[in-house]
VEXZARO-674914 format. One record per atom (N, C-alpha, C): residue number from 0; residue in one letter; chain; atom name; x, y, z. Coordinates in nm, 3 decimals, m for minus. Atoms other than C-alpha are relative to their C-alpha. Layout:
N
 resi resn chain name      px      py      pz
  NUM    a     A   CA       X       Y       Z
...
***
This chain:
185
 resi resn chain name      px      py      pz
    0    m     A    N  m0.082   0.081   0.008
    0    m     A   CA  m0.130   3.590   0.734
    0    m     A    C   0.162   0.036  m0.053
    1    q     A    N  m0.148  m0.047   0.025
    1    q     A   CA   0.231   3.668   0.697
    1    q     A    C   0.094  m0.090  m0.116
    2    l     A    N  m0.058   0.088   0.075
    2    l     A   CA   0.388   3.506   0.372
    2    l     A    C   0.204   0.033  m0.032
    3    n     A    N  m0.141  m0.061  m0.017
    3    n     A   CA   0.712   3.695   0.374
    3    n     A    C   0.068  m0.040   0.090
    4    v     A    N  m0.074   0.091  m0.115
    4    v     A   CA   0.944   3.492   0.587
    4    v     A    C   0.106   0.113   0.067
    5    v     A    N  m0.118  m0.116  m0.003
    5    v     A   CA   1.234   3.788   0.535
    5    v     A    C  m0.005   0.103   0.106
    6    d     A    N   0.007  m0.152  m0.145
    6    d     A   CA   1.331   4.019   0.816
    6    d     A    C   0.105   0.098  m0.082
    7    k     A    N   0.000  m0.120   0.116
    7    k     A   CA   1.430   4.313   0.584
    7    k     A    C   0.105   0.075   0.075
    8    r     A    N  m0.109  m0.083  m0.063
    8    r     A   CA   1.654   4.471   0.859
    8    r     A    C   0.108  m0.049   0.035
    9    r     A    N  m0.128   0.072   0.018
    9    r     A   CA   1.890   4.218   0.894
    9    r     A    C   0.018  m0.102  m0.101
   10    r     A    N  m0.039   0.050   0.099
   10    r     A   CA   1.842   4.016   0.552
   10    r     A    C   0.029  m0.108   0.042
   11    k     A    N  m0.011   0.160  m0.006
   11    k     A   CA   1.856   3.692   0.726
   11    k     A    C  m0.106  m0.082   0.012
   12    p     A    N   0.084   0.087   0.010
   12    p     A   CA   1.581   3.470   0.583
   12    p     A    C  m0.027  m0.070   0.115
   13    w     A    N   0.032   0.130  m0.090
   13    w     A   CA   1.575   3.205   0.846
   13    w     A    C  m0.012   0.061   0.148
   14    r     A    N   0.061  m0.065  m0.174
   14    r     A   CA   1.506   3.435   1.190
   14    r     A    C  m0.126  m0.032  m0.003
   15    r     A    N   0.149  m0.012  m0.105
   15    r     A   CA   1.150   3.463   1.175
   15    r     A    C  m0.020  m0.131  m0.030
   16    l     A    N   0.069   0.138  m0.006
   16    l     A   CA   1.136   3.061   1.081
   16    l     A    C  m0.034  m0.029   0.125
   17    f     A    N  m0.017   0.102  m0.143
   17    f     A   CA   1.211   2.959   1.439
   17    f     A    C  m0.065   0.080   0.114
   18    i     A    N   0.062  m0.014  m0.097
   18    i     A   CA   1.010   3.169   1.615
   18    i     A    C  m0.167  m0.062   0.002
   19    n     A    N   0.120   0.040  m0.055
   19    n     A   CA   0.712   3.045   1.815
   19    n     A    C  m0.013  m0.176  m0.049
   20    r     A    N  m0.023   0.090   0.034
   20    r     A   CA   0.822   2.699   1.704
   20    r     A    C   0.046  m0.124   0.095
   21    k     A    N  m0.027   0.128  m0.096
   21    k     A   CA   0.833   2.359   1.891
   21    k     A    C   0.168  m0.056  m0.010
   22    p     A    N  m0.098  m0.004   0.024
   22    p     A   CA   1.218   2.281   1.968
   22    p     A    C   0.013  m0.145  m0.089
   23    r     A    N   0.038   0.152   0.098
   23    r     A   CA   1.272   1.974   1.694
   23    r     A    C   0.109  m0.113   0.069
   24    r     A    N  m0.093   0.111  m0.056
   24    r     A   CA   1.395   1.673   1.839
   24    r     A    C   0.007  m0.104  m0.126
   25    w     A    N  m0.059   0.107   0.081
   25    w     A   CA   1.596   1.445   1.636
   25    w     A    C  m0.043  m0.161   0.043
   26    f     A    N   0.077   0.143  m0.063
   26    f     A   CA   1.456   1.079   1.613
   26    f     A    C  m0.017  m0.085  m0.093
   27    n     A    N  m0.011   0.108   0.124
   27    n     A   CA   1.456   0.737   1.424
   27    n     A    C  m0.155   0.001  m0.032
   28    m     A    N   0.177  m0.006   0.055
   28    m     A   CA   1.140   0.766   1.187
   28    m     A    C   0.027  m0.090  m0.150
   29    i     A    N   0.018   0.093   0.066
   29    i     A   CA   1.026   0.505   0.953
   29    i     A    C  m0.092   0.055  m0.079
   30    i     A    N   0.114   0.001   0.037
   30    i     A   CA   0.758   0.568   0.688
   30    i     A    C  m0.059  m0.100  m0.112
   31    r     A    N   0.011   0.102   0.072
   31    r     A   CA   0.602   0.217   0.547
   31    r     A    C  m0.150  m0.056  m0.024
   32    r     A    N   0.165   0.036   0.053
   32    r     A   CA   0.264   0.042   0.433
   32    r     A    C   0.008  m0.032   0.144
   33    a     A    N   0.092   0.031  m0.121
   33    a     A   CA   0.046  m0.004   0.724
   33    a     A    C  m0.025  m0.169  m0.021
   34    t     A    N   0.068   0.135  m0.027
   34    t     A   CA  m0.052  m0.371   0.857
   34    t     A    C  m0.098  m0.053   0.099
   35    q     A    N   0.118  m0.006  m0.081
   35    q     A   CA  m0.317  m0.494   1.020
   35    q     A    C   0.044   0.023   0.165
   36    d     A    N  m0.032  m0.020  m0.164
   36    d     A   CA  m0.146  m0.489   1.348
   36    d     A    C  m0.012   0.127   0.039
   37    d     A    N  m0.035  m0.146  m0.038
   37    d     A   CA  m0.098  m0.098   1.299
   37    d     A    C  m0.173   0.079   0.029
   38    f     A    N   0.114  m0.037  m0.017
   38    f     A   CA  m0.500  m0.096   1.297
   38    f     A    C  m0.071   0.082   0.109
   39    p     A    N   0.062  m0.053  m0.110
   39    p     A   CA  m0.594  m0.026   1.665
   39    p     A    C   0.065   0.203   0.018
   40    v     A    N  m0.059  m0.133  m0.045
   40    v     A   CA  m0.360   0.272   1.667
   40    v     A    C  m0.034   0.096  m0.106
   41    i     A    N   0.068  m0.086   0.109
   41    i     A   CA  m0.500   0.403   1.302
   41    i     A    C  m0.118   0.026   0.052
   42    q     A    N   0.096  m0.032  m0.044
   42    q     A   CA  m0.806   0.383   1.474
   42    q     A    C  m0.023   0.102   0.127
   43    k     A    N   0.006  m0.109  m0.057
   43    k     A   CA  m0.743   0.637   1.755
   43    k     A    C   0.047   0.130  m0.067
   44    l     A    N  m0.044  m0.167   0.083
   44    l     A   CA  m0.582   0.903   1.532
   44    l     A    C  m0.118  m0.020  m0.074
   45    r     A    N   0.166  m0.049   0.083
   45    r     A   CA  m0.910   0.861   1.290
   45    r     A    C  m0.083   0.074   0.122
   46    i     A    N   0.065  m0.049  m0.116
   46    i     A   CA  m1.072   0.945   1.659
   46    i     A    C   0.032   0.183  m0.031
   47    q     A    N   0.005  m0.180  m0.057
   47    q     A   CA  m0.882   1.290   1.707
   47    q     A    C   0.018   0.051  m0.134
   48    l     A    N   0.022  m0.125   0.170
   48    l     A   CA  m0.880   1.421   1.290
   48    l     A    C  m0.159  m0.037   0.034
   49    f     A    N   0.121  m0.014   0.039
   49    f     A   CA  m1.273   1.314   1.308
   49    f     A    C  m0.040   0.130   0.146
   50    d     A    N   0.010  m0.086  m0.093
   50    d     A   CA  m1.291   1.497   1.680
   50    d     A    C   0.002   0.135  m0.059
   51    l     A    N  m0.026  m0.138   0.094
   51    l     A   CA  m1.149   1.827   1.515
   51    l     A    C  m0.084   0.041  m0.076
   52    l     A    N   0.076  m0.010   0.152
   52    l     A   CA  m1.385   1.762   1.181
   52    l     A    C  m0.135   0.046   0.074
   53    a     A    N   0.144   0.020  m0.039
   53    a     A   CA  m1.689   1.718   1.442
   53    a     A    C  m0.014   0.177   0.076
   54    e     A    N   0.000  m0.140  m0.118
   54    e     A   CA  m1.619   2.021   1.651
   54    e     A    C   0.001   0.124  m0.100
   55    w     A    N  m0.004  m0.058   0.102
   55    w     A   CA  m1.549   2.210   1.316
   55    w     A    C  m0.132   0.027  m0.041
   56    m     A    N   0.145   0.030   0.089
   56    m     A   CA  m1.873   2.105   1.131
   56    m     A    C  m0.059  m0.099   0.068
   57    p     A    N   0.115   0.067  m0.091
   57    p     A   CA  m2.086   1.961   1.384
   57    p     A    C  m0.107  m0.048  m0.128
   58    d     A    N   0.159  m0.040   0.049
   58    d     A   CA  m2.385   1.975   1.110
   58    d     A    C   0.012  m0.163  m0.098
   59    t     A    N  m0.029   0.112   0.064
   59    t     A   CA  m2.130   1.704   0.889
   59    t     A    C   0.076  m0.104   0.033
   60    f     A    N  m0.051   0.075  m0.060
   60    f     A   CA  m1.910   1.522   1.093
   60    f     A    C   0.006  m0.044   0.109
   61    r     A    N  m0.019   0.008  m0.147
   61    r     A   CA  m1.886   1.323   1.423
   61    r     A    C   0.125  m0.129   0.049
   62    s     A    N  m0.126   0.119  m0.062
   62    s     A   CA  m1.631   1.078   1.564
   62    s     A    C  m0.029  m0.114   0.011
   63    v     A    N   0.059   0.193  m0.011
   63    v     A   CA  m1.622   0.736   1.500
   63    v     A    C   0.120  m0.068  m0.047
   64    p     A    N  m0.116   0.089   0.015
   64    p     A   CA  m1.399   0.461   1.439
   64    p     A    C  m0.069  m0.020  m0.172
   65    y     A    N   0.047   0.105   0.151
   65    y     A   CA  m1.358   0.295   1.068
   65    y     A    C  m0.083  m0.103   0.075
   66    p     A    N   0.121   0.115   0.001
   66    p     A   CA  m1.638   0.062   0.998
   66    p     A    C   0.101  m0.102   0.048
   67    d     A    N  m0.083   0.109  m0.056
   67    d     A   CA  m1.502  m0.322   1.104
   67    d     A    C   0.003  m0.092  m0.159
   68    g     A    N  m0.080   0.051   0.131
   68    g     A   CA  m1.304  m0.453   0.799
   68    g     A    C  m0.012   0.106  m0.141
   69    l     A    N  m0.042  m0.083   0.058
   69    l     A   CA  m1.281  m0.110   0.605
   69    l     A    C   0.167  m0.020  m0.011
   70    l     A    N  m0.157   0.016   0.051
   70    l     A   CA  m0.900  m0.092   0.662
   70    l     A    C   0.033  m0.127  m0.047
   71    a     A    N  m0.061   0.118   0.046
   71    a     A   CA  m0.830  m0.474   0.586
   71    a     A    C  m0.049   0.053  m0.148
   72    q     A    N   0.028  m0.033   0.196
   72    q     A   CA  m1.026  m0.407   0.249
   72    q     A    C   0.089   0.078  m0.067
   73    v     A    N  m0.071  m0.109   0.057
   73    v     A   CA  m0.796  m0.077   0.202
   73    v     A    C   0.137  m0.060  m0.044
   74    l     A    N  m0.117   0.056   0.030
   74    l     A   CA  m0.506  m0.285   0.225
   74    l     A    C  m0.011  m0.110  m0.159
   75    e     A    N  m0.020   0.058   0.121
   75    e     A   CA  m0.635  m0.524  m0.019
   75    e     A    C  m0.016   0.029  m0.151
   76    d     A    N   0.081  m0.036   0.100
   76    d     A   CA  m0.784  m0.276  m0.259
   76    d     A    C   0.145   0.068  m0.111
   77    e     A    N  m0.091  m0.056   0.093
   77    e     A   CA  m0.509  m0.215  m0.564
   77    e     A    C   0.039   0.146  m0.021
   78    r     A    N   0.001  m0.114   0.013
   78    r     A   CA  m0.647   0.157  m0.601
   78    r     A    C   0.056   0.062   0.084
   79    q     A    N  m0.030  m0.076  m0.142
   79    q     A   CA  m0.578   0.275  m0.210
   79    q     A    C   0.139  m0.065   0.084
   80    d     A    N  m0.147   0.075  m0.070
   80    d     A   CA  m0.263   0.221   0.003
   80    d     A    C  m0.011   0.079   0.159
   81    l     A    N  m0.033  m0.097  m0.175
   81    l     A   CA  m0.204   0.365   0.383
   81    l     A    C   0.129  m0.095   0.025
   82    f     A    N  m0.112  m0.023  m0.085
   82    f     A   CA   0.078   0.488   0.521
   82    f     A    C   0.025  m0.002   0.168
   83    v     A    N  m0.057  m0.052  m0.128
   83    v     A   CA   0.206   0.492   0.860
   83    v     A    C   0.149   0.053   0.001
   84    a     A    N  m0.171  m0.055  m0.026
   84    a     A   CA   0.477   0.663   1.021
   84    a     A    C   0.043  m0.059   0.132
   85    v     A    N  m0.035   0.140  m0.108
   85    v     A   CA   0.637   0.475   1.296
   85    v     A    C   0.166   0.126   0.080
   86    i     A    N  m0.186  m0.072  m0.117
   86    i     A   CA   0.929   0.671   1.588
   86    i     A    C  m0.049  m0.138   0.107
   87    d     A    N   0.013   0.123  m0.101
   87    d     A   CA   1.014   0.380   1.805
   87    d     A    C  m0.041  m0.095   0.034
   88    e     A    N   0.113   0.119   0.015
   88    e     A   CA   0.796   0.102   1.725
   88    e     A    C  m0.113   0.041   0.012
   89    r     A    N   0.152  m0.069  m0.051
   89    r     A   CA   0.482   0.332   1.814
   89    r     A    C  m0.033   0.062  m0.169
   90    v     A    N   0.127  m0.082   0.079
   90    v     A   CA   0.220   0.433   1.514
   90    v     A    C   0.008   0.137   0.060
   91    v     A    N   0.061  m0.120  m0.029
   91    v     A   CA   0.221   0.834   1.524
   91    v     A    C  m0.057   0.063  m0.128
   92    g     A    N   0.073  m0.073   0.127
   92    g     A   CA   0.075   0.923   1.164
   92    g     A    C  m0.054  m0.087  m0.127
   93    y     A    N   0.012   0.047   0.108
   93    y     A   CA  m0.108   0.782   0.888
   93    y     A    C  m0.042   0.101  m0.153
   94    a     A    N   0.050  m0.111   0.094
   94    a     A   CA  m0.207   0.875   0.536
   94    a     A    C  m0.122  m0.119  m0.051
   95    l     A    N   0.094   0.109   0.099
   95    l     A   CA  m0.514   0.694   0.336
   95    l     A    C   0.014   0.079  m0.114
   96    v     A    N  m0.029  m0.085   0.136
   96    v     A   CA  m0.460   0.773  m0.027
   96    v     A    C  m0.075  m0.120  m0.105
   97    r     A    N   0.090   0.027   0.126
   97    r     A   CA  m0.675   0.685  m0.354
   97    r     A    C   0.035   0.036  m0.121
   98    d     A    N   0.015  m0.087   0.199
   98    d     A   CA  m0.618   0.645  m0.777
   98    d     A    C  m0.077   0.068   0.001
   99    e     A    N   0.141   0.017   0.106
   99    e     A   CA  m0.869   0.767  m0.963
   99    e     A    C   0.024   0.108  m0.081
  100    t     A    N  m0.036  m0.016   0.171
  100    t     A   CA  m0.943   0.862  m1.304
  100    t     A    C  m0.123   0.141   0.004
  101    v     A    N   0.092  m0.072   0.034
  101    v     A   CA  m1.149   1.167  m1.424
  101    v     A    C  m0.049  m0.059  m0.065
  102    d     A    N   0.108   0.043   0.093
  102    d     A   CA  m1.465   1.016  m1.621
  102    d     A    C  m0.018   0.115  m0.086
  103    t     A    N   0.061  m0.132   0.085
  103    t     A   CA  m1.462   1.222  m1.938
  103    t     A    C  m0.087  m0.076  m0.088
  104    q     A    N   0.134   0.036   0.076
  104    q     A   CA  m1.760   1.003  m2.073
  104    q     A    C  m0.099   0.056   0.027
  105    t     A    N   0.108  m0.044  m0.098
  105    t     A   CA  m1.965   1.108  m1.796
  105    t     A    C  m0.018   0.150  m0.062
  106    d     A    N  m0.056  m0.122   0.043
  106    d     A   CA  m1.823   1.466  m1.887
  106    d     A    C   0.071   0.062  m0.112
  107    p     A    N  m0.108  m0.031   0.153
  107    p     A   CA  m1.684   1.553  m2.229
  107    p     A    C   0.092   0.101   0.057
  108    a     A    N  m0.060  m0.136  m0.009
  108    a     A   CA  m1.602   1.905  m2.082
  108    a     A    C   0.123   0.008   0.078
  109    l     A    N  m0.069   0.021  m0.055
  109    l     A   CA  m1.367   1.750  m1.854
  109    l     A    C   0.109  m0.069  m0.062
  110    l     A    N  m0.099   0.040   0.047
  110    l     A   CA  m1.022   1.650  m1.928
  110    l     A    C   0.083  m0.121   0.093
  111    p     A    N  m0.051   0.099  m0.040
  111    p     A   CA  m0.848   1.346  m1.882
  111    p     A    C   0.086   0.002   0.107
  112    m     A    N  m0.098  m0.053  m0.082
  112    m     A   CA  m0.643   1.325  m1.588
  112    m     A    C   0.007  m0.132   0.118
  113    r     A    N  m0.050   0.081  m0.106
  113    r     A   CA  m0.488   1.045  m1.322
  113    r     A    C   0.051   0.103   0.102
  114    y     A    N  m0.038  m0.121  m0.116
  114    y     A   CA  m0.479   1.217  m0.972
  114    y     A    C   0.034  m0.088   0.153
  115    t     A    N   0.049   0.126  m0.157
  115    t     A   CA  m0.420   1.038  m0.611
  115    t     A    C  m0.021   0.043   0.120
  116    y     A    N   0.031  m0.071  m0.116
  116    y     A   CA  m0.626   1.177  m0.332
  116    y     A    C  m0.008  m0.043   0.097
  117    l     A    N  m0.057   0.097  m0.071
  117    l     A   CA  m0.551   1.174  m0.041
  117    l     A    C  m0.140   0.062   0.101
  118    l     A    N   0.128   0.014  m0.071
  118    l     A   CA  m0.863   1.075   0.198
  118    l     A    C   0.029   0.076   0.142
  119    d     A    N  m0.135  m0.030  m0.160
  119    d     A   CA  m0.694   1.097   0.559
  119    d     A    C   0.123   0.032  m0.012
  120    f     A    N  m0.150  m0.035  m0.008
  120    f     A   CA  m0.399   1.236   0.662
  120    f     A    C   0.040   0.040   0.167
  121    c     A    N   0.034  m0.016  m0.156
  121    c     A   CA  m0.324   1.266   1.054
  121    c     A    C   0.132  m0.075   0.083
  122    v     A    N  m0.182   0.022  m0.089
  122    v     A   CA   0.005   1.328   1.295
  122    v     A    C  m0.102  m0.012   0.138
  123    d     A    N   0.003  m0.004  m0.114
  123    d     A   CA  m0.044   1.218   1.653
  123    d     A    C  m0.008   0.158   0.017
  124    s     A    N   0.049  m0.158  m0.056
  124    s     A   CA  m0.178   1.563   1.869
  124    s     A    C   0.177  m0.031   0.076
  125    a     A    N  m0.130   0.015  m0.073
  125    a     A   CA   0.165   1.491   2.069
  125    a     A    C   0.091   0.028  m0.071
  126    h     A    N  m0.170  m0.028   0.146
  126    h     A   CA   0.409   1.475   1.729
  126    h     A    C  m0.039   0.105  m0.035
  127    r     A    N   0.058  m0.090   0.125
  127    r     A   CA   0.273   1.748   1.538
  127    r     A    C   0.099   0.119   0.055
  128    g     A    N  m0.082  m0.171  m0.046
  128    g     A   CA   0.504   2.065   1.489
  128    g     A    C   0.148  m0.114  m0.066
  129    r     A    N  m0.106   0.010   0.032
  129    r     A   CA   0.816   1.791   1.418
  129    r     A    C   0.036  m0.043  m0.135
  130    g     A    N  m0.061   0.034   0.100
  130    g     A   CA   0.832   1.744   1.078
  130    g     A    C  m0.033  m0.159  m0.068
  131    i     A    N   0.086   0.078  m0.012
  131    i     A   CA   0.612   1.425   1.090
  131    i     A    C  m0.088  m0.009  m0.130
  132    g     A    N   0.102   0.008   0.087
  132    g     A   CA   0.361   1.544   0.856
  132    g     A    C   0.088  m0.016  m0.168
  133    r     A    N  m0.059  m0.081   0.089
  133    r     A   CA   0.607   1.660   0.601
  133    r     A    C   0.065  m0.131  m0.108
  134    r     A    N  m0.078   0.141   0.066
  134    r     A   CA   0.792   1.302   0.548
  134    r     A    C  m0.135  m0.101  m0.031
  135    l     A    N   0.149   0.114   0.053
  135    l     A   CA   0.442   1.092   0.566
  135    l     A    C  m0.068   0.082  m0.154
  136    f     A    N   0.048  m0.026   0.114
  136    f     A   CA   0.369   1.327   0.285
  136    f     A    C   0.106  m0.002  m0.132
  137    d     A    N  m0.139   0.081   0.117
  137    d     A   CA   0.700   1.259   0.076
  137    d     A    C  m0.042  m0.124  m0.090
  138    q     A    N   0.020   0.164   0.043
  138    q     A   CA   0.570   0.893   0.070
  138    q     A    C  m0.110   0.013  m0.064
  139    v     A    N   0.126   0.004   0.087
  139    v     A   CA   0.226   0.991  m0.071
  139    v     A    C   0.039   0.096  m0.134
  140    c     A    N  m0.072  m0.030   0.186
  140    c     A   CA   0.443   1.181  m0.352
  140    c     A    C   0.081  m0.104  m0.138
  141    v     A    N  m0.093   0.160   0.084
  141    v     A   CA   0.670   0.842  m0.432
  141    v     A    C  m0.132  m0.072  m0.001
  142    y     A    N   0.102   0.062   0.076
  142    y     A   CA   0.326   0.666  m0.409
  142    y     A    C  m0.064   0.047  m0.142
  143    a     A    N   0.071  m0.029   0.119
  143    a     A   CA   0.131   0.906  m0.659
  143    a     A    C   0.137   0.021  m0.116
  144    r     A    N  m0.069   0.057   0.108
  144    r     A   CA   0.463   0.887  m0.917
  144    r     A    C  m0.010  m0.091  m0.044
  145    e     A    N   0.007   0.120   0.055
  145    e     A   CA   0.440   0.532  m0.890
  145    e     A    C  m0.140  m0.069  m0.086
  146    h     A    N   0.136   0.057   0.094
  146    h     A   CA   0.063   0.513  m1.049
  146    h     A    C  m0.036   0.139  m0.129
  147    q     A    N  m0.027  m0.147   0.155
  147    q     A   CA   0.173   0.847  m1.295
  147    q     A    C  m0.102   0.022   0.022
  148    a     A    N   0.173  m0.105  m0.025
  148    a     A   CA  m0.122   1.054  m1.121
  148    a     A    C   0.120   0.148  m0.030
  149    a     A    N  m0.046  m0.155   0.070
  149    a     A   CA  m0.095   1.445  m1.275
  149    a     A    C   0.041   0.029   0.097
  150    c     A    N   0.014  m0.166  m0.091
  150    c     A   CA  m0.126   1.594  m0.919
  150    c     A    C  m0.090  m0.117   0.094
  151    i     A    N   0.103   0.034  m0.142
  151    i     A   CA  m0.285   1.498  m0.544
  151    i     A    C  m0.070   0.092   0.042
  152    e     A    N   0.157  m0.066  m0.083
  152    e     A   CA  m0.609   1.650  m0.410
  152    e     A    C   0.001  m0.040   0.110
  153    l     A    N   0.090  m0.017  m0.097
  153    l     A   CA  m0.761   1.677  m0.122
  153    l     A    C  m0.086   0.091   0.067
  154    s     A    N   0.062  m0.090  m0.039
  154    s     A   CA  m0.992   1.827   0.068
  154    s     A    C  m0.007   0.000   0.184
  155    v     A    N  m0.117  m0.050  m0.106
  155    v     A   CA  m0.942   2.073   0.385
  155    v     A    C  m0.173   0.090   0.087
  156    a     A    N   0.070  m0.015  m0.017
  156    a     A   CA  m1.220   2.148   0.635
  156    a     A    C   0.079   0.156   0.005
  157    a     A    N  m0.089  m0.187   0.031
  157    a     A   CA  m1.124   2.617   0.573
  157    a     A    C  m0.046   0.032   0.193
  158    a     A    N  m0.048  m0.063  m0.195
  158    a     A   CA  m1.154   2.574   1.020
  158    a     A    C   0.154  m0.038   0.003
  159    n     A    N  m0.122   0.108  m0.034
  159    n     A   CA  m0.826   2.356   0.964
  159    n     A    C   0.112   0.093  m0.044
  160    t     A    N  m0.109  m0.077   0.059
  160    t     A   CA  m0.601   2.671   0.913
  160    t     A    C   0.131  m0.056   0.030
  161    r     A    N  m0.110   0.124  m0.068
  161    r     A   CA  m0.308   2.428   1.082
  161    r     A    C   0.031  m0.067  m0.155
  162    s     A    N   0.007   0.089   0.113
  162    s     A   CA  m0.357   2.197   0.793
  162    s     A    C   0.018   0.081  m0.089
  163    i     A    N   0.067  m0.092   0.075
  163    i     A   CA  m0.459   2.464   0.542
  163    i     A    C   0.138   0.074  m0.012
  164    d     A    N  m0.109  m0.001   0.029
  164    d     A   CA  m0.073   2.603   0.621
  164    d     A    C   0.097  m0.063  m0.023
  165    l     A    N  m0.157   0.100   0.049
  165    l     A   CA   0.175   2.307   0.605
  165    l     A    C  m0.093  m0.045  m0.164
  166    y     A    N   0.031   0.037   0.156
  166    y     A   CA  m0.033   2.181   0.242
  166    y     A    C   0.053   0.148  m0.096
  167    k     A    N  m0.060  m0.081   0.083
  167    k     A   CA   0.027   2.563   0.132
  167    k     A    C   0.194  m0.035  m0.026
  168    r     A    N  m0.199   0.043  m0.042
  168    r     A   CA   0.413   2.481   0.264
  168    r     A    C   0.041  m0.133  m0.130
  169    l     A    N  m0.086   0.172   0.065
  169    l     A   CA   0.414   2.114   0.085
  169    l     A    C  m0.039   0.077  m0.185
  170    g     A    N  m0.006  m0.044   0.172
  170    g     A   CA   0.310   2.313  m0.269
  170    g     A    C  m0.183   0.020  m0.031
  171    f     A    N   0.112   0.031   0.092
  171    f     A   CA  m0.074   2.245  m0.271
  171    f     A    C  m0.070   0.140  m0.016
  172    t     A    N   0.102  m0.135   0.045
  172    t     A   CA  m0.287   2.553  m0.435
  172    t     A    C  m0.168  m0.068  m0.018
  173    e     A    N   0.129   0.051  m0.003
  173    e     A   CA  m0.645   2.594  m0.372
  173    e     A    C  m0.084   0.016  m0.170
  174    t     A    N   0.107  m0.004   0.179
  174    t     A   CA  m0.850   2.490  m0.717
  174    t     A    C  m0.167   0.054   0.012
  175    i     A    N   0.117  m0.063  m0.064
  175    i     A   CA  m1.171   2.518  m0.579
  175    i     A    C  m0.035   0.005   0.125
  176    h     A    N   0.045   0.027  m0.115
  176    h     A   CA  m1.401   2.620  m0.304
  176    h     A    C  m0.120  m0.048   0.016
  177    r     A    N   0.128   0.077   0.042
  177    r     A   CA  m1.676   2.382  m0.176
  177    r     A    C  m0.094   0.123   0.144
  178    m     A    N   0.061  m0.093  m0.092
  178    m     A   CA  m1.951   2.629  m0.004
  178    m     A    C  m0.163  m0.077   0.001
  179    r     A    N   0.155   0.058   0.012
  179    r     A   CA  m2.310   2.546   0.166
  179    r     A    C  m0.057   0.075   0.048
  180    c     A    N   0.083  m0.052  m0.016
  180    c     A   CA  m2.593   2.710   0.197
  180    c     A    C  m0.142  m0.092   0.099
  181    p     A    N   0.105   0.091  m0.071
  181    p     A   CA  m2.832   2.555   0.507
  181    p     A    C  m0.108   0.065   0.003
  182    l     A    N   0.176  m0.009   0.050
  182    l     A   CA  m3.208   2.531   0.426
  182    l     A    C  m0.073   0.038   0.140
  183    d     A    N   0.080  m0.030  m0.109
  183    d     A   CA  m3.419   2.628   0.730
  183    d     A    C  m0.085  m0.075  m0.044
  184    s     A    N   0.009   0.114   0.017
  184    s     A   CA  m3.584   2.326   0.829
  184    s     A    C  m0.150   0.056   0.053
***
């Protein structure tokens, strides 16, 4: 992975940024809280997300919609929120977030902290690479600040290099490596 995007021969830092990128189409997009009317499209986006996860980690994930009633519970839960990116009145992405607090009573070695956990984050495959994820993440940041979170955390499949690159560009750093050792049956 190349971290330095500066073309040292010509001193044009922008030159390599635009190689192999989709042309940017300017559009009217809004980010808003989801409503029940958005649930069918969110379910389809979740299937896209979990199709990939099931491909990368077939022993852990399968592609299924949210259980009935779960999205409605999210809208009622004060500790969770669901945002959608909308272009031309069509939902093209969503972010599901939850407020978390480190429980220092369970383990006194942990420092107290409030954070926002990004449970699901998906942009429709037909709309990726256009800045929608960045705008959706900006709304997640607003939510986290409003809830006095110290940071935003998430988990991402190691094989999901495209998302990992996005998260690094958004300012995320790796804090924990979760590993698995399968046992013979």
